[in-house]
Structure formats: structure tokens, C-alpha cells
C-alpha positions as CSV (number, residue, x, y, z in Angstrom):
1,M,-23.1,2.7,-7.8
2,N,-25.5,0.7,-10.7
3,T,-27.4,-2.2,-9.0
4,Y,-25.3,-4.3,-11.9
5,W,-22.1,-3.0,-11.1
6,M,-23.0,-4.1,-7.8
7,L,-24.1,-7.6,-9.0
8,L,-20.7,-7.7,-10.8
9,G,-18.4,-6.9,-7.7
10,L,-20.6,-9.6,-5.8
11,A,-19.9,-11.8,-9.1
12,I,-15.9,-11.2,-8.6
13,A,-15.9,-11.7,-4.7
14,A,-18.4,-14.9,-4.9
15,S,-15.5,-16.2,-7.3
16,M,-12.4,-15.2,-5.1
17,G,-14.8,-17.2,-2.4
18,G,-14.5,-20.5,-4.1
19,Q,-11.3,-20.0,-5.6
20,T,-10.4,-19.5,-1.9
21,L,-12.3,-22.6,-0.5
22,L,-11.1,-25.3,-3.1
23,K,-7.7,-24.6,-2.4
24,A,-8.3,-24.9,1.0
25,G,-9.6,-28.2,0.1
26,A,-7.3,-29.3,-2.1
27,S,-5.4,-30.2,1.6
28,A,-7.0,-33.4,1.8
29,P,-4.8,-36.7,1.4
30,T,-6.9,-38.1,-1.6
31,F,-8.8,-36.7,-5.1
32,L,-12.0,-37.9,-3.7
33,G,-11.2,-37.1,0.2
34,Q,-10.8,-33.1,-1.6
35,L,-13.9,-33.8,-4.0
36,F,-16.1,-34.5,-0.5
37,D,-14.4,-32.0,1.3
38,W,-17.0,-29.6,2.5
39,R,-15.0,-26.8,1.5
40,T,-15.1,-28.0,-2.0
41,I,-18.6,-29.0,-2.1
42,V,-19.0,-25.0,-0.7
43,G,-16.8,-23.2,-3.3
44,L,-18.2,-24.9,-6.2
45,G,-21.9,-23.5,-5.0
46,F,-20.2,-20.3,-4.7
47,Y,-19.0,-20.9,-8.6
48,G,-22.0,-20.8,-9.5
49,G,-23.6,-18.2,-7.7
50,A,-21.1,-15.9,-9.4
51,A,-21.9,-17.2,-12.4
52,L,-25.5,-16.6,-11.8
53,L,-24.6,-13.1,-10.7
54,Y,-22.3,-12.4,-13.5
55,I,-24.9,-13.2,-16.0
56,V,-27.6,-10.6,-14.2
57,A,-24.5,-8.1,-14.8
58,L,-24.2,-8.9,-18.9
59,R,-27.8,-7.8,-18.6
60,R,-26.9,-3.8,-18.4
61,I,-22.9,-4.2,-19.1
62,P,-21.0,-4.8,-21.9
63,M,-19.5,-8.0,-21.9
64,S,-16.1,-6.5,-23.3
65,V,-15.9,-4.8,-20.2
66,A,-17.7,-6.6,-17.3
67,L,-15.1,-9.7,-18.5
68,P,-12.0,-7.3,-18.3
69,F,-12.9,-6.5,-14.6
70,T,-12.7,-9.7,-13.7
71,A,-9.2,-9.5,-14.1
72,V,-9.3,-7.6,-10.5
73,S,-9.5,-11.4,-8.8
74,Y,-6.1,-12.2,-9.6
75,V,-4.8,-9.6,-7.4
76,A,-7.0,-11.0,-4.9
77,A,-6.1,-14.0,-5.7
78,L,-2.1,-13.3,-5.4
79,L,-3.0,-11.7,-1.7
80,I,-5.3,-14.4,-0.1
81,G,-2.3,-16.7,-1.6
82,H,-0.4,-15.3,0.3
83,F,-1.5,-14.0,3.1
84,A,-4.2,-17.2,3.8
85,F,-1.8,-19.6,2.2
86,G,2.2,-18.9,2.9
87,E,2.8,-18.8,-1.6
88,P,5.9,-16.7,-2.4
89,V,4.8,-13.2,-4.0
90,G,8.4,-11.9,-5.7
91,A,9.0,-9.0,-8.3
92,M,7.2,-10.4,-11.0
93,H,4.2,-10.9,-9.3
94,I,3.5,-7.7,-8.5
95,G,4.5,-6.6,-12.1
96,A,2.3,-8.0,-13.4
97,M,-0.6,-6.8,-10.9
98,V,0.4,-3.2,-11.7
99,L,-0.1,-3.9,-15.3
100,I,-3.4,-5.8,-14.2
101,C,-4.0,-3.1,-12.6
102,A,-3.7,-0.4,-15.2
103,G,-5.3,-2.4,-17.6
104,V,-8.1,-2.1,-15.4
105,V,-8.2,2.1,-14.3
106,M,-7.8,2.4,-17.8
107,L,-10.9,0.7,-19.1
108,A,-12.7,2.1,-16.3
109,A,-12.0,5.5,-17.5
110,S,-13.0,4.9,-20.8
């Protein structure tokens, strides 16, 4: 696997880690409590790291390919939301995820 594709994958994973930590930090009772919750702070750090990895990946991967690949994070968000936070998943969610996955596969094949 090309190094730049690996960096893109790491950027997506770091972004999802950040998103998960931000959601976990949202359990604080007040906005200021959420803002200064360690999970929020670390989550923002993950987002910053994800942005840096994405910037490096863009050196060799066209943006018209790299950005649509980040749609994989929607599938990860659905799974994390459901299994980590007990969020409901319905037929519309599953149908949307199938369409997103099909789009990413079609893009990868081109």
C-alpha cells in the first residue's frame, strides 16, 4: 500500500477518534464543562492531527479521490454511535450506508 494512502487511512481514523471523543465529552452538564472536558481537548487534538495527515496525503492523492474516500467515516460513525453510545440504527441508515459504500468502491475501481 502506498504511504500516502496509508496516511489518508490514518487521517480518517484520527478524525473518527476525535469525533468519538467529542461525543463522549458532550455528556458534561454544561457547555463550559464540555469545552474543558479532557475528552473534548484530546478529541480536538485528534482532529488537528487528522488534518495534518490529510494535508500530507494530498501531496500524491488527487483531492477529487481523497475527499470522497473520507465518506468511509460515515459508516464508522454509524457503527460507533450505535455500539458505543446506543444510538438507534434503522433501515434508512443502513440503506444510506450501503449507497455510501457502493460509491467508495466505485471510486476505488476507477
